[in-house]
C-alpha positions in Angstrom: 29.0 -5.2 3.5 32.5 -4.9 2.0 34.6 -2.7 4.3 37.6 -2.2 2.1 38.4 1.2 0.5 35.8 3.1 2.5 36.1 5.4 5.5 34.4 4.8 8.8 32.3 7.9 8.1 31.1 6.3 4.8 30.4 3.0 6.6 28.4 4.7 9.4 26.3 6.7 6.8 25.4 3.5 4.9 24.6 1.6 8.1 22.2 4.5 9.1 20.6 4.4 5.7 20.1 0.6 5.9 18.6 0.8 9.3 16.2 3.4 8.1 14.8 0.7 5.8 14.5 -1.8 8.6 17.8 -3.7 8.3 19.3 -4.1 11.8 21.7 -7.1 11.6 24.7 -5.8 9.7 28.1 -7.3 9.2 31.0 -5.2 8.0 33.6 -7.5 6.5 36.7 -7.2 4.3 35.9 -10.5 2.4 33.4 -13.3 2.1 35.6 -15.5 4.1 35.0 -13.3 7.1 31.2 -13.8 7.1 29.6 -15.6 10.0 28.2 -18.7 8.3 26.9 -20.7 11.2 24.0 -18.5 12.4 21.0 -20.8 12.0 18.6 -17.9 12.6 19.6 -16.6 9.2 18.4 -19.7 7.3 14.9 -18.5 6.4 16.0 -15.0 5.6 17.6 -13.2 2.7 21.0 -11.6 2.8 21.6 -8.1 1.4 25.1 -7.7 0.1 26.5 -4.2 -0.5 29.8 -4.4 -2.4 30.2 -0.9 -3.8 27.8 1.5 -2.2 28.9 5.0 -3.3 26.5 4.8 -6.3 23.6 3.3 -4.4 20.8 5.8 -3.9 18.1 5.5 -1.2 15.7 4.3 -3.9 18.0 1.3 -4.7 18.4 0.5 -1.0 14.7 0.6 -0.6 14.2 -1.7 -3.6 16.7 -4.2 -2.1 14.7 -4.3 1.2 11.2 -4.6 -0.2 9.3 -7.8 0.6 6.4 -8.3 -1.8 5.0 -11.1 -3.9 4.5 -8.6 -6.7 8.3 -8.0 -7.2 11.3 -10.3 -7.4 12.8 -10.3 -3.9 16.1 -11.9 -4.9 18.2 -9.8 -7.3 21.6 -8.6 -8.2 22.6 -5.1 -9.2 25.5 -4.7 -11.7 27.4 -1.7 -12.8 26.5 -2.3 -16.4 25.3 -5.1 -18.8 28.7 -6.8 -18.8 27.9 -8.1 -15.3 31.6 -7.8 -14.3 31.2 -5.5 -11.3 28.6 -6.4 -8.7 27.3 -3.4 -6.7 24.7 -5.0 -4.5 22.5 -8.1 -4.2 19.7 -9.7 -2.2 19.8 -13.5 -2.2 18.6 -16.4 0.1 21.1 -16.8 2.9 20.8 -20.6 2.9 21.8 -20.8 -0.8 24.6 -18.3 -0.4 25.9 -20.2 2.7 26.0 -23.5 0.8 28.1 -22.0 -1.9 30.5 -20.2 0.5 31.0 -23.5 2.4 32.1 -25.1 -0.8 34.5 -22.3 -1.8 35.4 -19.2 0.3 37.8 -18.1 -2.4 35.0 -17.3 -4.9 34.5 -13.7 -5.8 31.1 -12.0 -5.2 30.6 -11.9 -9.0 31.2 -15.6 -9.4 29.0 -16.3 -6.5 26.0 -14.4 -7.9 26.5 -16.0 -11.4 26.4 -19.4 -9.7 23.3 -18.5 -7.7 21.6 -17.2 -10.8 22.5 -20.4 -12.8 20.9 -22.6 -10.1 18.0 -20.2 -9.5 16.9 -18.1 -12.6 14.3 -16.4 -10.5 17.1 -14.2 -9.1 16.6 -11.0 -11.2 19.6 -9.3 -12.8 19.5 -5.5 -13.1 21.9 -2.9 -14.2 22.3 0.2 -12.0 20.7 2.4 -14.7 17.8 0.0 -15.2 17.0 -0.2 -11.5 17.1 3.5 -11.0 13.8 3.9 -12.7 10.9 4.5 -10.3 8.9 2.2 -12.5 10.9 -0.7 -11.1 9.0 -0.4 -7.8 5.4 0.2 -9.1 3.1 -2.4 -7.5 -0.6 -2.6 -8.2 -3.3 -3.1 -5.6 -6.2 -4.3 -7.7 -6.9 -6.7 -10.5 -5.6 -4.7 -13.5 -2.2 -5.5 -14.9 0.2 -2.6 -15.9 3.1 -2.3 -18.3 5.3 0.6 -19.6 6.0 1.3 -23.3 6.1 4.6 -25.1 2.8 5.2 -23.4 1.5 3.7 -20.2 -1.0 0.9 -20.7 -3.5 -1.0 -18.5 -5.4 -4.1 -19.4 -8.1 -6.1 -17.6 -10.2 -9.1 -18.6 -12.5 -10.7 -16.0 -11.9 -9.2 -12.6 -11.0 -5.6 -13.0 -12.9 -5.1 -16.3 -15.7 -2.9 -14.9 -13.2 -0.9 -12.8 -11.1 -0.1 -15.9 -14.2 0.9 -17.9 -15.1 3.3 -15.0 -11.6 4.8 -15.3 -12.0 5.3 -19.0 -15.3 7.0 -18.6 -13.8 9.2 -15.9 -11.2 10.5 -18.3 -13.8 11.0 -21.1 -16.0 13.1 -18.8 -13.2 15.2 -17.2 -13.8 18.9 -17.7 -11.1 21.1 -19.3 -10.8 23.0 -16.1 -9.5 19.9 -14.3 -7.6 18.0 -17.0 -4.3 19.7 -16.4 -3.8 17.6 -13.3 -4.4 14.3 -15.2 -2.5 12.5 -17.9 -4.0 12.5 -21.4 -6.1 9.5 -22.4 -4.5 8.4 -25.8 -6.8 5.5 -26.6 -9.1 2.9 -25.1 -10.3 -0.5 -26.4 -13.1 -2.9 -25.4 -13.8 -6.3 -26.9 -14.7 -9.8 -25.9 -11.1 -10.5 -24.6 -11.0 -7.5 -22.3 -10.5 -3.8 -21.8 -7.4 -1.7 -22.2 -6.3 2.0 -22.2 -3.3 4.0 -23.1 -2.1 7.2 -21.3 0.6 9.6 -22.0 3.7 8.4 -20.2 5.0 10.5 -17.3 8.4 9.8 -15.7 7.8 11.8 -12.6 8.0 9.9 -9.3 5.0 9.5 -7.0 4.9 10.8 -3.5 5.1 7.3 -2.0 8.4 6.7 -3.8 9.8 10.0 -2.8 8.8 9.5 0.9 9.8 5.9 1.1 13.1 6.6 -0.5 13.6 9.5 1.8 14.0 11.9 -1.2 11.8 14.5 0.5 10.9 15.5 4.0 7.4 15.2 5.6 7.1 19.0 5.5 7.6 19.1 1.8 5.2 16.2 1.2 2.6 18.1 3.3 3.1 21.2 1.2 2.5 19.2 -2.0 -0.5 17.4 -0.5 -2.1 20.7 0.4 -2.1 21.5 -3.3 -3.8 18.2 -4.0 -6.5 18.7 -1.3 -7.1 22.2 -2.5 -7.6 21.0 -6.0 -9.9 18.1 -5.1 -12.0 20.1 -2.6 -12.0 23.5 -4.2 -12.1 22.5 -7.9 -13.2 18.9 -8.4 -15.8 18.9 -5.6 -17.2 22.4 -5.0 -17.4 23.5 -8.6 -19.3 20.4 -9.7 -21.0 19.4 -6.4 -24.4 17.7 -6.1 -26.3 16.4 -3.1 -25.4 13.0 -1.7 -27.6 10.4 -3.4 -29.9 8.3 -1.3 -28.2 5.1 0.0 -24.8 6.5 -0.8 -22.9 5.1 2.2 -24.6 1.8 1.8 -23.7 1.5 -1.8 -20.2 2.9 -1.7 -19.0 1.6 1.7 -21.2 -0.9 3.5 -22.0 -3.2 0.6 -18.5 -3.0 -0.7 -17.1 -4.2 2.6 -19.6 -7.1 2.8 -18.6 -8.2 -0.6 -14.9 -7.9 0.1 -15.2 -9.9 3.3 -17.0 -12.6 1.4 -14.3 -12.5 -1.2 -11.6 -13.1 1.5 -13.4 -16.3 2.6 -13.8 -17.5 -1.0 -10.1 -16.8 -1.9 -8.6 -18.2 1.3 -10.6 -20.4 3.6 -7.9 -20.0 6.1 -9.2 -16.5 6.9 -12.5 -17.9 8.2 -11.3 -18.0 11.8 -10.3 -14.3 11.5 -13.5 -13.1 10.0 -15.9 -15.3 12.0 -14.3 -14.6 15.4 -16.6 -12.7 17.9 -13.8 -10.6 19.2 -10.5 -9.2 17.9 -7.4 -8.4 20.0 -5.0 -6.1 18.1 -1.7 -5.3 19.9 -3.4 -5.9 23.2 -6.5 -3.8 22.4 -9.8 -5.7 22.1 -13.1 -4.9 20.4 -15.8 -6.7 18.5 -15.0 -8.0 15.0 -15.6 -6.1 11.8 -18.9 -7.8 10.7 -20.6 -6.9 14.0 -19.4 -3.3 14.0 -20.3 -2.9 10.3 -23.8 -4.3 11.0 -24.2 -1.8 13.9 -23.3 1.1 11.7 -25.5 0.0 8.8 -28.4 -0.3 11.2 -28.0 3.1 12.8 -29.8 6.0 11.0 -28.1 8.6 13.3 -24.6 7.2 12.5 -25.4 7.3 8.7 -26.6 10.8 9.0 -23.4 12.0 10.8 -21.1 10.1 8.4 -22.8 11.5 5.3 -20.3 13.6 3.4 -23.0 16.2 2.4 -22.1 16.6 -1.2 -20.5 14.6 -4.0 -19.0 15.1 -7.5 -18.5 13.0 -10.6 -14.9 14.3 -10.8 -13.5 13.2 -7.4 -10.5 10.9 -8.1 -11.6 8.1 -5.8 -8.2 6.6 -5.1 -5.9 9.4 -4.1 -3.3 7.6 -2.1 0.4 8.7 -2.2 1.3 6.2 -4.9 -1.2 7.9 -7.3 0.2 11.4 -7.0 3.0 12.1 -9.4 5.2 15.1 -8.5 7.0 17.3 -11.1 9.7 19.0 -9.0 10.8 21.3 -11.9 7.3 22.8 -12.3 6.2 22.3 -8.6 3.1 20.6 -9.9 1.3 17.2 -9.7 -0.7 14.7 -11.7 -3.2 12.3 -10.4 -3.2 8.8 -11.9 -5.4 5.7 -11.7 -8.8 7.4 -10.9 -11.4 5.0 -9.6 -14.1 6.5 -11.8 -17.2 6.2 -9.5 -20.3 7.8 -11.0 -20.0 10.2 -8.0 -17.6 10.3 -5.0 -16.9 12.6 -2.0 -13.9 14.3 -0.6 -13.7 12.2 2.5 -13.4 9.1 0.5 -10.1 10.4 -1.0 -8.9 11.9 2.3 -9.4 8.5 3.8 -7.2 7.1 1.1 -4.5 9.6 2.0 -4.9 8.9 5.7 -4.6 5.2 4.9 -1.2 5.9 3.4 0.3 8.0 6.1 -1.8 7.6 9.3 -2.5 3.9 8.9 0.9 2.9 7.7 -0.3 1.2 4.4 2.9 2.2 2.5 5.2 0.5 5.0 3.1 -2.6 5.3 2.7 -2.8 1.5 6.5 -3.1 1.2 6.7 -5.7 4.0 8.4 -3.4 6.5 6.6 -5.0 9.4 6.4 -8.1 11.6 3.1 -9.8 12.3 1.8 -12.8 14.3 -1.8 -14.0 14.5 -3.9 -16.8 15.8 -7.4 -17.9 16.8 -8.4 -19.2 20.2 -9.3 -22.9 20.4 -13.0 -22.1 20.8 -12.9 -19.7 17.8 -14.2 -16.8 19.9 -11.2 -14.6 19.8 -8.7 -13.8 17.0 -5.3 -12.2 17.9 -3.2 -10.0 15.6 0.0 -8.4 16.8 2.1 -6.3 14.4 4.8 -3.6 14.5 6.7 -1.6 11.9 10.3 -2.7 11.3 11.6 0.6 9.8 11.0 3.0 12.8 12.8 6.0 11.2 10.6 5.7 8.1 7.5 5.3 10.2 8.4 8.4 12.3 8.5 10.4 9.0 5.0 9.1 8.1 3.7 10.0 11.6 5.1 13.5 11.2 3.3 13.8 7.9 0.1 12.5 9.5 0.1 15.2 12.2 0.7 18.0 9.7 -2.0 16.8 7.4 -4.6 16.7 10.2 -4.2 20.5 10.5 -3.9 21.0 6.8 -7.2 19.2 6.1 -9.0 21.2 8.8 -7.7 24.5 7.2 -8.5 23.7 3.6 -12.0 22.3 4.3 -12.8 25.0 6.9 -15.4 25.3 9.6 -18.3 24.7 7.3 -17.4 21.0 7.2 -18.4 19.1 10.4 -16.9 16.0 12.0 -13.9 16.1 9.6 -11.6 13.9 11.6 -14.3 11.3 12.2 -15.3 11.2 8.5 -11.7 10.8 7.4 -11.1 8.0 9.9 -14.4 6.3 8.9 -13.2 6.2 5.3 -9.7 5.1 6.3 -11.3 2.2 8.3 -13.5 1.1 5.4 -10.6 1.2 2.9 -8.3 -0.9 5.2 -11.0 -3.4 6.0 -11.9 -3.9 2.3 -8.5 -4.3 0.7 -7.6 -7.8 1.9 -8.7 -9.7 -1.2 -6.1 -7.8 -3.3 -3.3 -8.9 -1.0 -4.0 -12.6 -0.5 -0.8 -14.3 -1.8 0.1 -17.7 -0.6 3.5 -17.7 1.1 3.7 -13.9 1.4 6.2 -13.1 4.2 5.4 -11.1 6.1 1.6 -11.4 5.7 -0.3 -8.3 4.6 -3.9 -9.4 5.1 -3.8 -9.7 8.9 -2.4 -6.2 9.7 -4.6 -4.5 7.1 -7.7 -6.2 8.6 -6.5 -5.4 12.1 -5.9 -1.7 11.4 -9.4 -1.5 9.7 -11.0 -3.0 12.8 -9.2 -0.9 15.2 -9.9 2.3 13.3 -13.6 1.4 12.9 -13.9 0.8 16.7 -12.5 4.3 17.2 -15.1 5.8 14.8 -17.9 4.0 16.7 -16.6 5.6 19.9 -16.5 9.0 18.2 -20.2 8.5 17.2 -21.1 7.8 20.8 -21.9 4.1 20.1 -21.1 1.6 22.8 -18.6 -0.6 20.9 -19.0 -3.6 23.2 -22.8 -3.6 22.5 -21.9 -4.8 19.0 -20.9 -8.3 20.4 -24.5 -9.4 20.7 -25.0 -8.7 17.0 -22.3 -11.2 15.9 -24.7 -13.9 14.6 -26.9 -11.5 12.8 -23.9 -9.9 11.2 -22.6 -13.2 9.9 -26.1 -13.9 8.4 -25.9 -10.4 6.8 -22.4 -11.3 5.4 -23.8 -14.5 3.9 -26.5 -12.5 2.2 -24.9 -9.2 1.1 -21.5 -10.8 0.4 -23.1 -12.8 -2.5 -25.0 -9.8 -4.0 -23.0 -8.2 -6.8 -21.6 -4.8 -5.8 -23.0 -2.1 -8.1 -19.5 -0.6 -8.7 -17.8 -3.8 -9.8 -14.8 -5.5 -8.2 
């Protein structure tokens, strides 16, 4: 961080903002020559350089600190297209150190141009170009996205059925609900794949606003109340129908069996995790997911209590914070990327919201965590230890979670039973089933292990709420793995 021309107050404010995003080792220097170059602990890390920070919004600082295989991690931010004035950058410390050892007299701008010449994967942005919230949009499934004059999505093999479901959802949407969705402009299906085009909306989503600290948890909760009231009062209650037979099995249990099998197919290194009898997560131990899932699936009383009671063809099906666009001027919202199930229930979507703010998905998705894992020599126990590395951000999410617990109880009212348990059940199933979409070789920090661990820990909590002896699941381990081998290879009726 360049210290010249800025007051102590400005420096302290920037340091506080950087620490909010999990940066805790900060050097304030007048020049490159003053940097500590001999710290071996830095060699496997990236260096974040802030050269002119008065124009750097929280969104840009957040983008500089994201760790994701879906976005370029190394980048330079320039004042304009001339690339004469460097504002900030993120580059591999080892490469920057090598160049600095060769010449401590080089300017930051020359240094970044040299780095980019040797490594073209370092992305070059202008300040204006990076300001777009679109620069941070990351998908979590198989469809690929791009932004033109309209927003387009395409899918060929994996993701094809899911995108067809989304198209059908838009086509069936009643007029009374369509004001909270973007207009479907076109859709195409042929032998090469499926695509759709939607009206383009520049409004940021709630995840971006929260993660960039543009709004407080109380404001996010106020907006989310509107979303829950719309989904429950309009999309569900005005178009409700009884829960179909086998609903939980079709929507949740079978999906999770298939996703666990996909993990093993995509990365054989996950076998030890999935096949272990017992999990230990941050010191807390319980049976592994397959055994707990098998216990739930085999319990008619558990299925009865977890049944949502009613469903609708117009429930969004993927209402996490990243899929809620907020229009501050109109104080209104749009929902994007609907899942498009034939029918869905309110707790499925409340579980998606809870996954965002209660489970910490948003922070882990951006790599704002540390994780370590291992399997015992006999394969009996798998260990996963993780923690968030942006505590101030995590505190804001925890505040939102506490507020939303009360909000959901108020909106759904006393007629809905076991609300908290049903929300946590859905959150657990969502976490446990998302691993295949986050298997990226070399991803640091790893996402699969904390997602799986949170799913297991939350599922154990649900079993306790149901009055099930969680430890009794251990003796079902072998039967559960046989069930996994069978159900994991049977096509899921709702696609990928």
